[in-house]
N, CA, C and O atoms as a MOPAC input file, in Angstrom:
PM7 MOZYME 1SCF
protein

 N      8.81100 1   -14.25900 1    31.68300 1
 C      8.34400 1   -13.03100 1    31.09200 1
 C      8.78600 1   -12.92000 1    29.63200 1
 O      7.99900 1   -12.54600 1    28.76200 1
 N     10.04300 1   -13.24600 1    29.37700 1
 C     10.55600 1   -13.13100 1    28.00600 1
 C      9.79100 1   -14.04900 1    27.06400 1
 O      9.49600 1   -13.67800 1    25.92800 1
 N      9.47200 1   -15.24800 1    27.54000 1
 C      8.72800 1   -16.20200 1    26.70600 1
 C      7.35600 1   -15.64200 1    26.36600 1
 O      6.93400 1   -15.68500 1    25.21100 1
 N      6.66800 1   -15.12300 1    27.35500 1
 C      5.33200 1   -14.58800 1    27.13600 1
 C      5.36700 1   -13.36400 1    26.22200 1
 O      4.51400 1   -13.21400 1    25.34700 1
 N      6.36300 1   -12.48300 1    26.42800 1
 C      6.47800 1   -11.30100 1    25.56300 1
 C      6.73400 1   -11.69400 1    24.11300 1
 O      6.27800 1   -11.02200 1    23.18700 1
 N      7.47300 1   -12.79500 1    23.92300 1
 C      7.77200 1   -13.25700 1    22.56900 1
 C      6.59200 1   -14.00200 1    21.94700 1
 O      6.61400 1   -14.32800 1    20.76000 1
 N      5.56000 1   -14.27200 1    22.75300 1
 C      4.36700 1   -14.92500 1    22.23600 1
 C      4.47300 1   -16.43700 1    22.13400 1
 O      3.74600 1   -17.06200 1    21.36200 1
 N      5.37500 1   -17.03000 1    22.91000 1
 C      5.55500 1   -18.47900 1    22.88400 1
 C      4.88700 1   -19.12800 1    24.09000 1
 O      4.90500 1   -18.58600 1    25.19500 1
 N      4.30300 1   -20.28900 1    23.86000 1
 C      3.82500 1   -21.11500 1    24.96900 1
 C      4.99500 1   -21.97500 1    25.45300 1
 O      6.01200 1   -22.08600 1    24.76800 1
 N      4.85100 1   -22.56900 1    26.60900 1
 C      5.88000 1   -23.50100 1    27.08500 1
 C      6.03000 1   -24.65300 1    26.09900 1
 O      7.13800 1   -25.12400 1    25.84600 1
 N      4.91800 1   -25.09800 1    25.55000 1
 C      4.95600 1   -26.20800 1    24.59900 1
 C      5.76800 1   -25.85100 1    23.35900 1
 O      6.55400 1   -26.66200 1    22.86800 1
 N      5.57500 1   -24.62900 1    22.85500 1
 C      6.27100 1   -24.20800 1    21.64000 1
 C      7.77900 1   -24.06000 1    21.90000 1
 O      8.59300 1   -24.45500 1    21.06600 1
 N      8.14300 1   -23.49900 1    23.04200 1
 C      9.56500 1   -23.38600 1    23.39800 1
 C     10.17300 1   -24.77600 1    23.48500 1
 O     11.25100 1   -25.02300 1    22.94500 1
 N      9.48600 1   -25.67700 1    24.15900 1
 C      9.97700 1   -27.04600 1    24.30600 1
 C     10.18500 1   -27.70500 1    22.94800 1
 O     11.21200 1   -28.33700 1    22.70400 1
 N      9.20600 1   -27.55100 1    22.07400 1
 C      9.28300 1   -28.13400 1    20.73800 1
 C     10.46700 1   -27.55400 1    19.95400 1
 O     11.20500 1   -28.29300 1    19.30100 1
 N     10.64200 1   -26.24300 1    20.02300 1
 C     11.68400 1   -25.57900 1    19.23500 1
 C     13.08900 1   -25.93800 1    19.69200 1
 O     14.00900 1   -25.97800 1    18.87400 1
 N     13.27700 1   -26.20200 1    21.00200 1
 C     14.63800 1   -26.51200 1    21.46500 1
 C     14.83400 1   -27.98800 1    21.78300 1
 O     15.93400 1   -28.40000 1    22.15100 1
 N     13.78200 1   -28.78600 1    21.64600 1
 C     13.92100 1   -30.22800 1    21.79500 1
 C     13.94300 1   -30.76000 1    23.20700 1
 O     14.70300 1   -31.67200 1    23.53100 1
 N     13.09400 1   -30.17700 1    24.05600 1
 C     12.96000 1   -30.66600 1    25.43400 1
 C     11.47700 1   -30.85600 1    25.73100 1
 O     10.62700 1   -30.55400 1    24.89300 1
 N     11.17300 1   -31.35400 1    26.91300 1
 C      9.77200 1   -31.53500 1    27.29300 1
 C      9.18700 1   -30.22500 1    27.82300 1
 O      9.91200 1   -29.35200 1    28.29800 1
 N      7.86900 1   -30.10800 1    27.73100 1
 C      7.19800 1   -28.94100 1    28.28200 1
 C      7.41500 1   -28.85400 1    29.78300 1
 O      7.53600 1   -27.76300 1    30.34000 1
 N      7.46400 1   -30.01400 1    30.43700 1
 C      7.66600 1   -29.99900 1    31.89000 1
 C      9.04600 1   -29.45900 1    32.24800 1
 O      9.20900 1   -28.84600 1    33.30200 1
 N     10.04800 1   -29.67700 1    31.38500 1
 C     11.37900 1   -29.10800 1    31.63900 1
 C     11.31100 1   -27.58700 1    31.60100 1
 O     11.87500 1   -26.90900 1    32.45900 1
 N     10.61400 1   -27.06000 1    30.59800 1
 C     10.47000 1   -25.60400 1    30.49400 1
 C      9.75400 1   -25.06700 1    31.72300 1
 O     10.16200 1   -24.05000 1    32.28400 1
 N      8.69800 1   -25.73700 1    32.14400 1
 C      7.95400 1   -25.32400 1    33.32700 1
 C      8.84700 1   -25.33200 1    34.56500 1
 O      8.81700 1   -24.39500 1    35.36200 1
 N      9.62900 1   -26.37300 1    34.72200 1
 C     10.50800 1   -26.47600 1    35.90300 1
 C     11.59900 1   -25.41200 1    35.87200 1
 O     11.99100 1   -24.90900 1    36.92500 1
 N     12.09900 1   -25.05800 1    34.68300 1
 C     13.08200 1   -23.96800 1    34.58900 1
 C     12.44400 1   -22.66500 1    35.04800 1
 O     13.02300 1   -21.91300 1    35.83200 1
 N     11.24100 1   -22.41200 1    34.54700 1
 C     10.55500 1   -21.16200 1    34.87100 1
 C     10.21200 1   -21.06700 1    36.35400 1
 O     10.18700 1   -19.97200 1    36.91500 1
 N      9.95200 1   -22.18800 1    36.98000 1
 C      9.61400 1   -22.19900 1    38.40300 1
 C     10.86100 1   -22.21000 1    39.28400 1
 O     10.75800 1   -22.11200 1    40.50700 1
 N     12.03900 1   -22.33100 1    38.66800 1
 C     13.28200 1   -22.33600 1    39.42800 1
 C     13.58700 1   -23.66200 1    40.09400 1
 O     14.44700 1   -23.72600 1    40.97200 1
 N     12.90200 1   -24.71800 1    39.69400 1
 C     13.13300 1   -26.03900 1    40.28700 1
 C     14.44300 1   -26.64800 1    39.80100 1
 O     15.16200 1   -27.29500 1    40.56300 1
 N     14.74400 1   -26.43000 1    38.51700 1
 C     15.98400 1   -26.92100 1    37.92200 1
 C     16.51600 1   -25.83300 1    36.99800 1
 O     15.80300 1   -24.88900 1    36.65700 1
 N     17.77300 1   -25.97600 1    36.59800 1
 C     18.36400 1   -25.02200 1    35.66500 1
 C     18.64700 1   -25.71200 1    34.34200 1
 O     19.02800 1   -26.88300 1    34.31600 1
 N     18.46100 1   -24.98600 1    33.23900 1
 C     18.72800 1   -25.59400 1    31.93300 1
 C     20.22000 1   -25.78900 1    31.69900 1
 O     21.04400 1   -25.06000 1    32.25000 1
 N     20.55800 1   -26.77200 1    30.88400 1
 C     21.93600 1   -26.95100 1    30.45600 1
 C     22.32700 1   -25.74400 1    29.61500 1
 O     21.47100 1   -25.03600 1    29.08400 1
 N     23.62900 1   -25.52100 1    29.50100 1
 C     24.12300 1   -24.35600 1    28.77800 1
 C     23.59500 1   -24.30800 1    27.35300 1
 O     23.17000 1   -23.24700 1    26.89600 1
 N     23.61000 1   -25.42900 1    26.63800 1
 C     23.14400 1   -25.39900 1    25.25000 1
 C     21.66600 1   -25.04400 1    25.16300 1
 O     21.23600 1   -24.41700 1    24.19400 1
 N     20.88100 1   -25.43900 1    26.16800 1
 C     19.47100 1   -25.07000 1    26.18400 1
 C     19.29800 1   -23.58800 1    26.49700 1
 O     18.44400 1   -22.92000 1    25.91400 1
 N     20.10600 1   -23.08000 1    27.41200 1
 C     20.05600 1   -21.66900 1    27.75200 1
 C     20.36500 1   -20.81000 1    26.52500 1
 O     19.68400 1   -19.81700 1    26.27100 1
 N     21.38100 1   -21.19100 1    25.77600 1
 C     21.74600 1   -20.46000 1    24.56000 1
 C     20.60800 1   -20.53100 1    23.54300 1
 O     20.27200 1   -19.53100 1    22.90900 1
 N     20.01900 1   -21.71200 1    23.39300 1
 C     18.91600 1   -21.87800 1    22.43500 1
 C     17.69800 1   -21.04000 1    22.84100 1
 O     17.05100 1   -20.43300 1    21.98800 1
 N     17.39300 1   -21.00700 1    24.11900 1
 C     16.26100 1   -20.20900 1    24.60400 1
 C     16.51700 1   -18.72600 1    24.34600 1
 O     15.63800 1   -18.01100 1    23.86700 1
 N     17.71900 1   -18.27700 1    24.66700 1
 C     18.06600 1   -16.87100 1    24.45100 1
 C     17.91200 1   -16.49700 1    22.97800 1
 O     17.36500 1   -15.44400 1    22.65100 1
 N     18.39700 1   -17.36600 1    22.09500 1
 C     18.28800 1   -17.09400 1    20.65800 1
 C     16.83300 1   -17.08700 1    20.21800 1
 O     16.41400 1   -16.20900 1    19.46300 1
 N     16.06800 1   -18.05100 1    20.68300 1
 C     14.66400 1   -18.14900 1    20.30000 1
 C     13.87400 1   -16.92700 1    20.74900 1
 O     13.04300 1   -16.40900 1    20.00400 1
 N     14.13800 1   -16.47100 1    21.97000 1
 C     13.37000 1   -15.36600 1    22.53900 1
 C     14.00200 1   -14.00000 1    22.28400 1
 O     13.46000 1   -12.97200 1    22.68900 1
 N     15.15500 1   -13.99800 1    21.60900 1
 C     15.87000 1   -12.75400 1    21.29400 1
 C     16.22400 1   -11.95100 1    22.53400 1
 O     16.02100 1   -10.73900 1    22.59300 1
 N     16.75400 1   -12.65000 1    23.51400 1
 C     17.26400 1   -12.01000 1    24.72200 1
 C     18.67000 1   -12.53800 1    24.97300 1
 O     19.08100 1   -13.53000 1    24.37000 1
 N     19.40300 1   -11.88000 1    25.85800 1
 C     20.74200 1   -12.35000 1    26.18000 1
 C     20.67500 1   -13.46900 1    27.21900 1
 O     19.70100 1   -13.58300 1    27.96400 1
 N     21.71000 1   -14.27800 1    27.25500 1
 C     21.77500 1   -15.30600 1    28.29600 1
 C     21.88900 1   -14.64200 1    29.66900 1
 O     21.34300 1   -15.15500 1    30.64500 1
 N     22.58300 1   -13.52100 1    29.75600 1
 C     22.67100 1   -12.78900 1    31.02800 1
 C     21.28300 1   -12.38600 1    31.51300 1
 O     20.98400 1   -12.47600 1    32.70400 1
 N     20.44500 1   -11.94500 1    30.59300 1
 C     19.08300 1   -11.55400 1    30.94800 1
 C     18.33000 1   -12.75400 1    31.51800 1
 O     17.65500 1   -12.63700 1    32.54000 1
 N     18.44500 1   -13.90600 1    30.85700 1
 C     17.75400 1   -15.10600 1    31.33600 1
 C     18.27300 1   -15.55900 1    32.69900 1
 O     17.51800 1   -16.08500 1    33.51700 1
 N     19.56000 1   -15.35100 1    32.93200 1
 C     20.16100 1   -15.75200 1    34.19900 1
 C     19.90100 1   -14.74400 1    35.31700 1
 O     20.21300 1   -15.00000 1    36.48000 1
 N     19.33100 1   -13.60700 1    34.95600 1
 C     19.03500 1   -12.59300 1    35.95800 1
 C     20.24100 1   -11.76600 1    36.36200 1
 O     20.21700 1   -11.10600 1    37.40000 1
 N     21.29500 1   -11.79200 1    35.55700 1
 C     22.49500 1   -11.01200 1    35.90100 1
 C     22.66500 1    -9.80500 1    34.98900 1
 O     23.61200 1    -9.03300 1    35.13800 1
 N     21.75300 1    -9.65000 1    34.05400 1
 C     21.74800 1    -8.47700 1    33.17900 1
 C     20.33500 1    -7.96200 1    33.10500 1
 O     19.37800 1    -8.73400 1    33.13700 1
 N     20.20500 1    -6.65600 1    33.00400 1
 C     18.85200 1    -6.10500 1    32.98000 1
 C     18.42300 1    -5.65700 1    31.59800 1
 O     17.37700 1    -5.02700 1    31.44100 1
 N     19.23000 1    -5.98100 1    30.59000 1
 C     18.88600 1    -5.55800 1    29.23600 1
 C     18.70200 1    -6.76600 1    28.34100 1
 O     19.51200 1    -7.69300 1    28.32800 1
 N     17.62800 1    -6.72700 1    27.60700 1
 C     17.41000 1    -7.75000 1    26.59500 1
 C     18.30300 1    -7.43500 1    25.40100 1
 O     18.75100 1    -6.30200 1    25.22500 1
 N     18.55000 1    -8.44400 1    24.59300 1
 C     19.31100 1    -8.23400 1    23.37600 1
 C     18.52200 1    -7.31700 1    22.45500 1
 O     17.33000 1    -7.54300 1    22.25000 1
 N     19.14500 1    -6.29700 1    21.89900 1
 C     18.41600 1    -5.41500 1    20.97300 1
 C     17.85400 1    -6.20600 1    19.79900 1
 O     18.46000 1    -7.18200 1    19.35600 1
 N     16.70300 1    -5.78800 1    19.29800 1
 C     16.05700 1    -6.47200 1    18.19500 1
 C     16.92800 1    -6.60700 1    16.96400 1
 O     16.74300 1    -7.53700 1    16.17900 1
 N     17.88600 1    -5.69100 1    16.77400 1
 C     18.75100 1    -5.76100 1    15.60100 1
 C     19.67700 1    -6.96200 1    15.65300 1
 O     20.28500 1    -7.31700 1    14.64300 1
 N     19.79300 1    -7.59100 1    16.81000 1
 C     20.66300 1    -8.74700 1    16.95000 1
 C     19.90000 1   -10.06300 1    16.86400 1
 O     20.46000 1   -11.12100 1    17.15200 1
 N     18.65700 1   -10.01400 1    16.48100 1
 C     17.85600 1   -11.23800 1    16.35800 1
 C     18.46100 1   -12.15100 1    15.30600 1
 O     19.01600 1   -11.68800 1    14.31000 1
 N     18.35000 1   -13.44500 1    15.53500 1
 C     18.83500 1   -14.41900 1    14.56100 1
 C     17.88700 1   -14.49200 1    13.37300 1
 O     16.67100 1   -14.36500 1    13.51700 1
 N     18.46200 1   -14.69700 1    12.20900 1
 C     17.64100 1   -14.93800 1    11.03500 1
 C     17.02500 1   -16.32600 1    11.17300 1
 O     17.47400 1   -17.12800 1    11.99300 1
 N     16.01200 1   -16.60700 1    10.38400 1
 C     15.41200 1   -17.93900 1    10.41400 1
 C     16.44800 1   -19.00200 1    10.07300 1
 O     16.44700 1   -20.08900 1    10.65000 1
 N     17.32600 1   -18.68200 1     9.13400 1
 C     18.37200 1   -19.62400 1     8.73000 1
 C     19.33500 1   -19.90200 1     9.88700 1
 O     19.70600 1   -21.05000 1    10.13000 1
 N     19.73500 1   -18.84500 1    10.59600 1
 C     20.64700 1   -19.01800 1    11.72700 1
 C     19.95700 1   -19.76700 1    12.86000 1
 O     20.56900 1   -20.61600 1    13.51000 1
 N     18.69600 1   -19.45800 1    13.09700 1
 C     17.93700 1   -20.14500 1    14.14100 1
 C     17.82300 1   -21.63200 1    13.81500 1
 O     17.97000 1   -22.47800 1    14.69700 1
 N     17.56400 1   -21.94400 1    12.55500 1
 C     17.46500 1   -23.33900 1    12.12300 1
 C     18.80300 1   -24.05300 1    12.30100 1
 O     18.84400 1   -25.19700 1    12.75400 1
 N     19.88500 1   -23.38500 1    11.94800 1
 C     21.22100 1   -23.97300 1    12.10700 1
 C     21.52700 1   -24.22500 1    13.57900 1
 O     22.09300 1   -25.26200 1    13.92500 1
 N     21.15900 1   -23.29100 1    14.44400 1
 C     21.37300 1   -23.46500 1    15.87800 1
 C     20.56000 1   -24.64600 1    16.39100 1
 O     21.05600 1   -25.44400 1    17.18700 1
 N     19.32500 1   -24.76200 1    15.94300 1
 C     18.46100 1   -25.87300 1    16.35500 1
 C     19.08300 1   -27.21200 1    15.94300 1
 O     19.11200 1   -28.15200 1    16.73800 1
 N     19.58100 1   -27.30200 1    14.70500 1
 C     20.22700 1   -28.53100 1    14.23100 1
 C     21.47900 1   -28.83600 1    15.03100 1
 O     21.75600 1   -29.99600 1    15.33800 1
 N     22.24300 1   -27.79400 1    15.37400 1
 C     23.44700 1   -27.97200 1    16.18000 1
 C     23.11400 1   -28.56200 1    17.54600 1
 O     23.78900 1   -29.48000 1    18.01300 1
 N     22.08900 1   -28.04100 1    18.17400 1
 C     21.69100 1   -28.53600 1    19.50000 1
 C     21.28400 1   -30.00000 1    19.42000 1
 O     21.63300 1   -30.78900 1    20.29900 1
 N     20.55600 1   -30.36700 1    18.38600 1
 C     20.15600 1   -31.76400 1    18.20900 1
 C     21.38300 1   -32.64900 1    18.07200 1
 O     21.43800 1   -33.72500 1    18.66700 1
 N     22.37100 1   -32.21100 1    17.29400 1
 C     23.59800 1   -32.98000 1    17.11500 1
 C     24.38000 1   -33.11600 1    18.41000 1
 O     24.91400 1   -34.18500 1    18.70800 1
 N     24.45000 1   -32.04400 1    19.17700 1
 C     25.15300 1   -32.08800 1    20.46000 1
 C     24.48300 1   -33.08600 1    21.39100 1
 O     25.16200 1   -33.83300 1    22.09500 1
 N     23.17000 1   -33.10500 1    21.40000 1
 C     22.44100 1   -34.05000 1    22.25400 1
 C     22.70300 1   -35.49700 1    21.83100 1
 O     22.79100 1   -36.38500 1    22.67900 1
 N     22.82700 1   -35.73400 1    20.53500 1
 C     23.09500 1   -37.08600 1    20.05400 1
 C     24.44900 1   -37.57800 1    20.54200 1
 O     24.61900 1   -38.76400 1    20.82900 1
 N     25.41900 1   -36.66300 1    20.63600 1
 C     26.76300 1   -37.02400 1    21.06000 1
 C     26.88100 1   -37.24900 1    22.56100 1
 O     27.85600 1   -37.83800 1    23.02900 1
 N     25.87900 1   -36.77700 1    23.32300 1
 C     25.94500 1   -36.91100 1    24.79900 1
 C     25.20300 1   -38.09200 1    25.26200 1
 O     25.15200 1   -38.35700 1    26.46300 1

């Protein structure tokens, strides 16, 4: 729901966080769970809390807490670096 409200396709989410579209689909269907760094990246991209994505919080992150484009870009680069180290 959060992805659709934010206007993102599965393909766009996958591209932005560096995973396959099928991974995003499987997360949404509950077949598998994302790694923590992916969960954080998704929350930042969609401007929601990780608790909201995990279903343990009923409130989305307020819009005033949205990441700037610069912060979002830095987070994206960080995730890529973390993946290289693993």
